N, C-alpha and C positions, 0 to 999 in steps of 0.2 A: 370447509372451514377456512375463512380468509384471515389475513393478517390483522384486519381490524377487529374481527370477532374474538381473537385470542388475546389481545392486549390493548384494545382501544385504538382510536384513530391516531393517537400520538405515537404508537409503537412503530409507525412507519418512519419516524425521524431517525431512530437508531439504524434501521435498515438502510435508509437512504444515505446517511452519513457514513456508515461503515463501508457501503459499496463504493462511494466516491473516494473515501480516504484510502482504502486498500488499492483502488484503481490507480490513484495518483502515484502511490509508492511503487506499484508494479510497473507502470508505464515509465517512470523515472529510471528504475533499475534496468528495464529492458533496453531503453534508448541509451542511457549512460553506459551500461555494461556492454552493449553492442558496440558502442564507440570505443570503449576500452579494448575489446577484442580486436577490432579493426586496427587500432593503433599498434597492436603487437603483431599484426599480420595474420591473425586467425580469421578464417572465412566464416566461422560460426557467428561472428559479429553481425553479419547480414541476417542470419536467422533470428537473433535476439532483437534486432531492429524491426524485423518483420512482425515478430510477436508484439512488440510495443505499438506498432501501427495498427495491428489487429485489435489490440486492447482499446485503442483510441476510437476505432470505428464501431466496435461491438455494441455500445449502448444505443446506437442508432438503428440496429437491426431488429426485425420483428421477433426473431428467435430469442434474443436477450430480453426484450420487453415482455414477451409471454412468460418466460422463465421467471423474471423478476416479479411480475404481477401475481403468479400462482404460488410462489414460495411462501410457506407459512412460517412464522416466527416461532421457534421452539422456546421452551422456558429457559433453556441453557444458552440461548443465542447471545445475550449480553455478556455472559462469562466467556464464551468462546471468542467473541470479538475482542474483548479487552485482553484476554490471555494471548491471542494471536498478535495483536498490535504490540503488546509489551515484549513478546518474543522477538518481533522484528526490531524493536528498539535495542534489545540486547545483542542481536545478531549483527546488525549494521553498526551499532556502537562499538562492538568489539573489533570489527574490522577497521573502523576509523581509528580507534585507539592504537591498534597495532601499527597502522601506517604513520600515525602522529608520533610514535615512539622512535621512529627512524631519524637519527641525527642528520642524515644526508637527504632528507625528504625533498628539499628544494633543488637538489642537484639532479635528481632523477625525474624527468618529466612524467613518466608513466606512474610512478608512485604518487606524485603530486596530484595528478588527475584522478587516480584511484581514491586518494584521500578525500578529494572534493566530492566525487560521486557517492562514496559510502557515507561521508559526513552529511551530505544533503539528504540522503535516504534516512539516516538516523534522525535528523531534524524533522523530516516529513513524518516519520513514524511517531515521534513525540507529539507532534501536532495532531496526528490521527488519534492517539490515545486521548488527548485533551478534548478533541471535538466529539469523539464517541462517548466519553464520560459525560460531557455536557448534554449531549443528545439523550443519553440514558436518564440523567437526572430530570430533564424536562419531560421525558416520557413518563417517568414515575410520578411526577407532580401532577400531570394532566390526566392520569389514569384514575 
């Protein structure tokens, strides 16, 4: 059973949109988080940056393409995608809010950079929720 037989040809929009949007958020957090770790002197930053680079290269590999093409959309897939993205908004938004509550935010370079990284991740997550919701609505209309 292919993705097209379970939900129509349009069901691939949500799959494609969710893959791209979560990929963008994860790459941002790996690269930005890795940079944050390196700024504090933690060597784990190189590992995080390596994961970010792997995530950037992964869509061009045959393994990823075979996996993406054979994955079947479950009936709960839209709910799982929207709940996961909403959870990321809450997670990154709460970290951003915590950093923004610091009255000395601009005096500490690390806190300022962390607020920017988490804030951008929260914005990217909000955009992911919006893009996935639009893709889901378009899929439902074309089905």
